[in-house]
A tleap script that builds the chain and sets N, CA, C and O, in Angstrom:
source leaprc.protein.ff14SB
mol = sequence {
  NMET LYS ILE ASN LYS GLN ASP ASN ILE VAL
  LYS ILE ILE GLN GLU TYR PRO ILE THR ARG
  GLU VAL PHE MET GLN PHE GLY LEU GLY CYS
  ILE GLY CYS PHE ALA ALA GLN PHE GLU THR
  LEU GLU GLN GLY ALA LEU ALA HIE GLY ILE
  ASP ILE ASP ALA LEU VAL ALA GLU LEU ASN
  LYS ALA ALA GLY CLEU
}
set mol.1.N position { 4.963 13.892 -4.452 }
set mol.1.CA position { 5.013 13.647 -3.033 }
set mol.1.C position { 5.111 12.144 -2.780 }
set mol.1.O position { 4.429 11.353 -3.431 }
set mol.2.N position { 5.949 11.762 -1.848 }
set mol.2.CA position { 6.164 10.338 -1.577 }
set mol.2.C position { 4.982 9.699 -0.869 }
set mol.2.O position { 4.232 10.347 -0.140 }
set mol.3.N position { 4.849 8.421 -1.110 }
set mol.3.CA position { 3.849 7.615 -0.417 }
set mol.3.C position { 4.326 7.436 1.014 }
set mol.3.O position { 5.506 7.172 1.247 }
set mol.4.N position { 3.414 7.578 1.980 }
set mol.4.CA position { 3.775 7.362 3.377 }
set mol.4.C position { 2.752 6.454 4.038 }
set mol.4.O position { 1.706 6.147 3.465 }
set mol.5.N position { 3.069 6.031 5.246 }
set mol.5.CA position { 2.231 5.046 5.928 }
set mol.5.C position { 0.857 5.547 6.314 }
set mol.5.O position { -0.001 4.745 6.682 }
set mol.6.N position { 0.619 6.844 6.241 }
set mol.6.CA position { -0.680 7.396 6.576 }
set mol.6.C position { -1.590 7.553 5.354 }
set mol.6.O position { -2.748 7.950 5.484 }
set mol.7.N position { -1.065 7.242 4.178 }
set mol.7.CA position { -1.873 7.339 2.950 }
set mol.7.C position { -2.909 6.215 2.881 }
set mol.7.O position { -2.700 5.124 3.413 }
set mol.8.N position { -4.006 6.498 2.230 }
set mol.8.CA position { -5.086 5.538 2.040 }
set mol.8.C position { -4.700 4.536 0.963 }
set mol.8.O position { -4.174 4.915 -0.083 }
set mol.9.N position { -4.956 3.273 1.213 }
set mol.9.CA position { -4.581 2.199 0.295 }
set mol.9.C position { -5.186 2.395 -1.088 }
set mol.9.O position { -4.470 2.339 -2.088 }
set mol.10.N position { -6.478 2.622 -1.158 }
set mol.10.CA position { -7.154 2.765 -2.455 }
set mol.10.C position { -6.624 3.989 -3.211 }
set mol.10.O position { -6.431 3.927 -4.426 }
set mol.11.N position { -6.393 5.064 -2.526 }
set mol.11.CA position { -5.873 6.274 -3.192 }
set mol.11.C position { -4.482 6.035 -3.775 }
set mol.11.O position { -4.158 6.543 -4.848 }
set mol.12.N position { -3.659 5.257 -3.060 }
set mol.12.CA position { -2.333 4.926 -3.593 }
set mol.12.C position { -2.469 4.179 -4.912 }
set mol.12.O position { -1.807 4.511 -5.895 }
set mol.13.N position { -3.324 3.179 -4.926 }
set mol.13.CA position { -3.510 2.370 -6.136 }
set mol.13.C position { -4.116 3.187 -7.273 }
set mol.13.O position { -3.747 3.011 -8.434 }
set mol.14.N position { -5.034 4.069 -6.943 }
set mol.14.CA position { -5.636 4.908 -7.982 }
set mol.14.C position { -4.606 5.858 -8.590 }
set mol.14.O position { -4.590 6.073 -9.802 }
set mol.15.N position { -3.758 6.417 -7.751 }
set mol.15.CA position { -2.773 7.371 -8.253 }
set mol.15.C position { -1.576 6.685 -8.908 }
set mol.15.O position { -0.993 7.208 -9.858 }
set mol.16.N position { -1.217 5.515 -8.395 }
set mol.16.CA position { -0.056 4.778 -8.907 }
set mol.16.C position { -0.451 3.316 -9.149 }
set mol.16.O position { -0.123 2.457 -8.330 }
set mol.17.N position { -1.138 3.017 -10.235 }
set mol.17.CA position { -1.609 1.657 -10.497 }
set mol.17.C position { -0.507 0.599 -10.481 }
set mol.17.O position { -0.772 -0.562 -10.171 }
set mol.18.N position { 0.699 0.979 -10.804 }
set mol.18.CA position { 1.827 0.053 -10.818 }
set mol.18.C position { 2.092 -0.531 -9.435 }
set mol.18.O position { 2.702 -1.594 -9.321 }
set mol.19.N position { 1.640 0.151 -8.381 }
set mol.19.CA position { 1.875 -0.335 -7.012 }
set mol.19.C position { 1.061 -1.567 -6.685 }
set mol.19.O position { 1.339 -2.237 -5.691 }
set mol.20.N position { 0.080 -1.880 -7.479 }
set mol.20.CA position { -0.744 -3.076 -7.260 }
set mol.20.C position { 0.145 -4.326 -7.152 }
set mol.20.O position { -0.093 -5.207 -6.326 }
set mol.21.N position { 1.165 -4.374 -8.002 }
set mol.21.CA position { 2.097 -5.500 -7.983 }
set mol.21.C position { 2.830 -5.601 -6.646 }
set mol.21.O position { 3.028 -6.701 -6.130 }
set mol.22.N position { 3.231 -4.469 -6.086 }
set mol.22.CA position { 3.941 -4.461 -4.820 }
set mol.22.C position { 3.031 -4.946 -3.708 }
set mol.22.O position { 3.452 -5.739 -2.866 }
set mol.23.N position { 1.791 -4.482 -3.693 }
set mol.23.CA position { 0.847 -4.956 -2.687 }
set mol.23.C position { 0.720 -6.482 -2.733 }
set mol.23.O position { 0.697 -7.140 -1.693 }
set mol.24.N position { 0.641 -7.028 -3.928 }
set mol.24.CA position { 0.497 -8.471 -4.089 }
set mol.24.C position { 1.764 -9.197 -3.615 }
set mol.24.O position { 1.674 -10.238 -2.965 }
set mol.25.N position { 2.922 -8.660 -3.931 }
set mol.25.CA position { 4.188 -9.273 -3.510 }
set mol.25.C position { 4.291 -9.331 -1.984 }
set mol.25.O position { 4.866 -10.269 -1.432 }
set mol.26.N position { 3.747 -8.355 -1.328 }
set mol.26.CA position { 3.806 -8.301 0.134 }
set mol.26.C position { 2.658 -9.059 0.807 }
set mol.26.O position { 2.546 -9.068 2.033 }
set mol.27.N position { 1.817 -9.687 0.001 }
set mol.27.CA position { 0.727 -10.465 0.557 }
set mol.27.C position { -0.469 -9.651 0.966 }
set mol.27.O position { -1.300 -10.108 1.751 }
set mol.28.N position { -0.563 -8.450 0.443 }
set mol.28.CA position { -1.700 -7.589 0.749 }
set mol.28.C position { -2.671 -7.703 -0.433 }
set mol.28.O position { -2.883 -6.745 -1.177 }
set mol.29.N position { -3.245 -8.878 -0.584 }
set mol.29.CA position { -4.119 -9.164 -1.707 }
set mol.29.C position { -5.512 -8.606 -1.582 }
set mol.29.O position { -6.302 -8.691 -2.522 }
set mol.30.N position { -5.827 -8.037 -0.440 }
set mol.30.CA position { -7.181 -7.518 -0.220 }
set mol.30.C position { -7.273 -6.048 -0.619 }
set mol.30.O position { -8.098 -5.316 -0.071 }
set mol.31.N position { -6.458 -5.611 -1.548 }
set mol.31.CA position { -6.444 -4.194 -1.924 }
set mol.31.C position { -7.778 -3.729 -2.508 }
set mol.31.O position { -8.056 -2.530 -2.547 }
set mol.32.N position { -8.582 -4.650 -2.951 }
set mol.32.CA position { -9.895 -4.274 -3.491 }
set mol.32.C position { -11.011 -4.475 -2.499 }
set mol.32.O position { -12.178 -4.273 -2.835 }
set mol.33.N position { -10.683 -4.871 -1.277 }
set mol.33.CA position { -11.732 -5.159 -0.302 }
set mol.33.C position { -12.319 -3.866 0.274 }
set mol.33.O position { -11.738 -2.788 0.139 }
set mol.34.N position { -13.452 -3.996 0.900 }
set mol.34.CA position { -14.176 -2.854 1.456 }
set mol.34.C position { -13.328 -2.063 2.457 }
set mol.34.O position { -13.323 -0.832 2.428 }
set mol.35.N position { -12.620 -2.756 3.331 }
set mol.35.CA position { -11.819 -2.096 4.380 }
set mol.35.C position { -10.713 -1.232 3.778 }
set mol.35.O position { -10.358 -0.203 4.355 }
set mol.36.N position { -10.165 -1.626 2.637 }
set mol.36.CA position { -9.082 -0.880 2.012 }
set mol.36.C position { -9.498 0.549 1.654 }
set mol.36.O position { -8.649 1.432 1.538 }
set mol.37.N position { -10.781 0.773 1.482 }
set mol.37.CA position { -11.271 2.112 1.165 }
set mol.37.C position { -11.046 3.079 2.320 }
set mol.37.O position { -10.941 4.288 2.118 }
set mol.38.N position { -10.973 2.539 3.526 }
set mol.38.CA position { -10.890 3.382 4.719 }
set mol.38.C position { -9.582 3.262 5.460 }
set mol.38.O position { -9.246 4.126 6.269 }
set mol.39.N position { -8.827 2.191 5.196 }
set mol.39.CA position { -7.600 1.943 5.933 }
set mol.39.C position { -6.426 2.753 5.389 }
set mol.39.O position { -6.325 3.042 4.197 }
set mol.40.N position { -5.542 3.104 6.329 }
set mol.40.CA position { -4.279 3.666 5.913 }
set mol.40.C position { -3.362 2.500 5.553 }
set mol.40.O position { -3.648 1.347 5.874 }
set mol.41.N position { -2.297 2.808 4.906 }
set mol.41.CA position { -1.313 1.801 4.554 }
set mol.41.C position { -0.793 1.114 5.822 }
set mol.41.O position { -0.609 -0.103 5.843 }
set mol.42.N position { -0.563 1.884 6.850 }
set mol.42.CA position { -0.071 1.333 8.118 }
set mol.42.C position { -1.071 0.357 8.748 }
set mol.42.O position { -0.685 -0.707 9.232 }
set mol.43.N position { -2.331 0.718 8.739 }
set mol.43.CA position { -3.361 -0.156 9.303 }
set mol.43.C position { -3.438 -1.478 8.558 }
set mol.43.O position { -3.538 -2.538 9.175 }
set mol.44.N position { -3.391 -1.418 7.244 }
set mol.44.CA position { -3.435 -2.618 6.436 }
set mol.44.C position { -2.210 -3.498 6.673 }
set mol.44.O position { -2.327 -4.719 6.781 }
set mol.45.N position { -1.037 -2.874 6.753 }
set mol.45.CA position { 0.192 -3.617 6.980 }
set mol.45.C position { 0.170 -4.291 8.359 }
set mol.45.O position { 0.544 -5.457 8.490 }
set mol.46.N position { -0.263 -3.565 9.367 }
set mol.46.CA position { -0.325 -4.127 10.713 }
set mol.46.C position { -1.297 -5.301 10.791 }
set mol.46.O position { -1.024 -6.298 11.459 }
set mol.47.N position { -2.417 -5.177 10.115 }
set mol.47.CA position { -3.429 -6.241 10.124 }
set mol.47.C position { -2.916 -7.519 9.475 }
set mol.47.O position { -3.393 -8.613 9.778 }
set mol.48.N position { -1.937 -7.376 8.578 }
set mol.48.CA position { -1.413 -8.533 7.857 }
set mol.48.C position { 0.010 -8.912 8.259 }
set mol.48.O position { 0.621 -9.784 7.642 }
set mol.49.N position { 0.540 -8.250 9.302 }
set mol.49.CA position { 1.883 -8.575 9.771 }
set mol.49.C position { 2.981 -8.237 8.799 }
set mol.49.O position { 3.976 -8.955 8.699 }
set mol.50.N position { 2.804 -7.132 8.070 }
set mol.50.CA position { 3.760 -6.718 7.046 }
set mol.50.C position { 4.637 -5.596 7.586 }
set mol.50.O position { 4.156 -4.699 8.279 }
set mol.51.N position { 5.926 -5.653 7.266 }
set mol.51.CA position { 6.883 -4.602 7.640 }
set mol.51.C position { 6.518 -3.315 6.882 }
set mol.51.O position { 6.729 -3.212 5.674 }
set mol.52.N position { 5.973 -2.353 7.607 }
set mol.52.CA position { 5.486 -1.119 6.973 }
set mol.52.C position { 6.602 -0.335 6.285 }
set mol.52.O position { 6.398 0.214 5.202 }
set mol.53.N position { 7.769 -0.281 6.904 }
set mol.53.CA position { 8.867 0.496 6.302 }
set mol.53.C position { 9.317 -0.118 4.978 }
set mol.53.O position { 9.576 0.600 4.012 }
set mol.54.N position { 9.407 -1.436 4.937 }
set mol.54.CA position { 9.795 -2.115 3.693 }
set mol.54.C position { 8.721 -1.911 2.618 }
set mol.54.O position { 9.034 -1.685 1.449 }
set mol.55.N position { 7.458 -1.993 3.029 }
set mol.55.CA position { 6.365 -1.805 2.079 }
set mol.55.C position { 6.365 -0.394 1.497 }
set mol.55.O position { 6.241 -0.215 0.286 }
set mol.56.N position { 6.505 0.598 2.358 }
set mol.56.CA position { 6.534 1.999 1.895 }
set mol.56.C position { 7.703 2.215 0.936 }
set mol.56.O position { 7.544 2.867 -0.096 }
set mol.57.N position { 8.868 1.678 1.266 }
set mol.57.CA position { 10.037 1.838 0.407 }
set mol.57.C position { 9.796 1.227 -0.975 }
set mol.57.O position { 10.128 1.845 -1.987 }
set mol.58.N position { 9.230 0.037 -1.028 }
set mol.58.CA position { 8.974 -0.619 -2.305 }
set mol.58.C position { 7.882 0.076 -3.107 }
set mol.58.O position { 7.961 0.150 -4.333 }
set mol.59.N position { 6.858 0.588 -2.415 }
set mol.59.CA position { 5.797 1.323 -3.111 }
set mol.59.C position { 6.363 2.584 -3.765 }
set mol.59.O position { 6.053 2.881 -4.918 }
set mol.60.N position { 7.191 3.320 -3.029 }
set mol.60.CA position { 7.786 4.521 -3.578 }
set mol.60.C position { 8.720 4.205 -4.743 }
set mol.60.O position { 8.768 4.942 -5.728 }
set mol.61.N position { 9.453 3.116 -4.624 }
set mol.61.CA position { 10.343 2.695 -5.700 }
set mol.61.C position { 9.545 2.381 -6.959 }
set mol.61.O position { 9.896 2.823 -8.053 }
set mol.62.N position { 8.473 1.617 -6.799 }
set mol.62.CA position { 7.640 1.236 -7.942 }
set mol.62.C position { 6.979 2.459 -8.579 }
set mol.62.O position { 6.835 2.534 -9.799 }
set mol.63.N position { 6.582 3.410 -7.740 }
set mol.63.CA position { 5.916 4.609 -8.243 }
set mol.63.C position { 6.899 5.631 -8.803 }
set mol.63.O position { 6.488 6.647 -9.364 }
set mol.64.N position { 8.188 5.369 -8.654 }
set mol.64.CA position { 9.209 6.291 -9.174 }
set mol.64.C position { 9.329 7.544 -8.339 }
set mol.64.O position { 9.635 8.615 -8.863 }
set mol.65.N position { 9.094 7.423 -7.055 }
set mol.65.CA position { 9.136 8.585 -6.157 }
set mol.65.C position { 10.377 8.585 -5.295 }
set mol.65.O position { 10.566 9.493 -4.485 }
savepdb mol mol.pdb
quit
C-alpha cells in the first residue's frame, strides 16, 4: 500500500527505514521528535512549509511503492 499524506510519520519510518533519507532531504529533521509520534505526514509537512505532494512522491519512490 502506498504512503499517503494521512499516514503517521513514525509508522512510515518504522515500516520503510530507507525513507529517513527522504525526510532529511526535505528538511524534516525532527522525525525523531515527540510530535512526530502523533503527526500525520501532512501535518508535519505543513508545519515545516514542505510541498506535501512532492514529499509523498519521493517517499513512495524510496520505499519502492
